[in-house]
C-alpha positions as CSV (number, residue, x, y, z in Angstrom):
1,M,34.2,-14.4,-17.7
2,V,36.4,-12.1,-15.7
3,S,39.9,-11.5,-16.9
4,P,42.7,-11.9,-14.4
5,V,43.4,-8.2,-14.6
6,M,39.8,-7.2,-14.1
7,S,38.3,-7.7,-10.7
8,V,34.8,-9.0,-10.1
9,K,33.6,-5.6,-9.1
10,D,34.9,-4.1,-12.4
11,G,33.2,-6.9,-14.4
12,L,29.9,-6.2,-12.6
13,A,30.2,-2.4,-13.2
14,E,30.9,-3.1,-16.9
15,H,27.9,-5.4,-17.2
16,V,25.6,-2.8,-15.5
17,S,26.9,-0.1,-17.8
18,Q,26.2,-2.2,-20.9
19,T,22.7,-3.1,-19.6
20,N,21.9,0.6,-19.0
21,K,23.1,1.4,-22.6
22,N,20.9,-1.3,-24.0
23,K,17.9,-0.1,-22.0
24,M,18.4,3.5,-23.1
25,A,18.7,2.5,-26.7
26,S,15.4,0.6,-26.6
27,E,13.5,3.5,-24.9
28,K,13.3,6.2,-27.5
29,R,12.8,9.7,-26.1
30,Y,10.8,12.1,-28.1
31,R,11.1,15.9,-27.9
32,S,8.0,17.9,-27.3
33,K,7.0,20.6,-29.7
34,K,8.3,24.0,-28.9
35,F,6.0,26.2,-26.8
36,S,4.0,28.4,-29.1
37,H,4.0,32.1,-28.8
38,R,0.4,32.0,-27.3
39,E,1.4,29.3,-24.7
40,T,4.4,31.5,-23.7
41,E,2.2,34.5,-23.4
42,V,-0.4,32.7,-21.3
43,L,2.3,31.3,-19.0
44,K,3.7,34.8,-18.6
45,E,0.2,36.2,-17.8
46,M,-0.6,33.4,-15.3
47,M,2.7,33.9,-13.5
48,E,2.0,37.6,-13.2
49,I,-1.2,36.6,-11.5
50,K,0.1,33.7,-9.4
51,Q,3.6,34.9,-8.7
52,G,2.7,36.3,-5.2
53,E,1.2,33.0,-4.1
54,L,4.1,30.9,-5.4
55,T,6.9,33.1,-3.9
56,A,5.2,33.8,-0.5
57,K,7.4,32.6,2.4
58,H,4.6,30.4,3.7
59,S,4.3,28.6,0.3
60,S,7.9,27.8,-0.2
61,G,7.2,24.1,-0.3
62,G,9.2,23.6,2.8
63,P,8.6,20.9,5.4
64,N,4.9,21.7,5.7
65,P,2.9,19.3,3.4
66,Q,0.0,21.7,3.2
67,T,2.1,24.4,1.5
68,K,3.5,21.8,-0.9
69,K,0.0,20.8,-1.9
70,K,-0.9,24.5,-2.4
71,T,2.0,25.2,-4.7
72,D,1.4,21.9,-6.6
73,K,-2.3,23.0,-7.1
74,I,-1.2,26.4,-8.4
75,W,1.2,24.8,-10.9
76,A,-1.5,22.4,-12.0
77,D,-3.8,25.3,-12.6
78,I,-1.2,27.1,-14.6
79,T,-0.5,24.0,-16.6
80,E,-4.2,23.5,-17.3
81,T,-4.5,27.0,-18.6
82,V,-1.4,26.6,-20.8
83,N,-2.8,23.4,-22.2
84,A,-6.1,25.0,-22.9
85,V,-4.5,27.3,-25.6
86,G,-1.9,24.8,-26.9
87,D,-2.2,21.9,-29.2
88,C,0.4,19.8,-27.4
89,P,-0.3,18.7,-23.9
90,R,2.3,19.8,-21.4
91,T,3.2,18.4,-18.0
92,V,3.7,20.4,-14.9
93,A,7.4,19.7,-15.0
94,Q,7.6,21.0,-18.6
95,V,5.8,24.2,-17.7
96,K,8.0,24.8,-14.7
97,E,11.1,24.3,-16.8
98,K,9.8,26.7,-19.4
99,W,9.2,29.3,-16.7
100,R,12.7,28.8,-15.3
101,N,14.2,29.1,-18.8
102,M,12.3,32.3,-19.5
103,V,13.4,33.9,-16.2
104,A,17.1,32.9,-16.9
105,Y,16.9,34.2,-20.4
106,N,15.6,37.5,-19.3
107,K,18.2,37.8,-16.6
108,N,21.0,37.2,-19.1
109,E,19.4,39.7,-21.6
110,S,19.3,42.4,-18.9
111,I,22.9,41.7,-17.9
112,N,24.3,41.8,-21.4
113,K,22.7,45.1,-22.3
């Protein structure tokens, strides 16, 4: 029931908000294990090899679907190599995020010196 002060729109928004909270509470999210030292080293080695292909202007993942497929294939290969040395399977998104975090950390370290 909607109170006289609360509009129908506010009541609907409150219902949706509560539904989302219930849904989030029922779906537990689990954290992945930390990347091992070996996984991090392999990622670093693979990026040294593949960096040129990933950062080339023609493979920026722009509007051309062929370049997007190419970069996706490269990231899939990197992820496969990282998974070969680790005991916890990683997704492409996790490996990409790890790489972004490693780059950001190193930038901050070099700035703070």
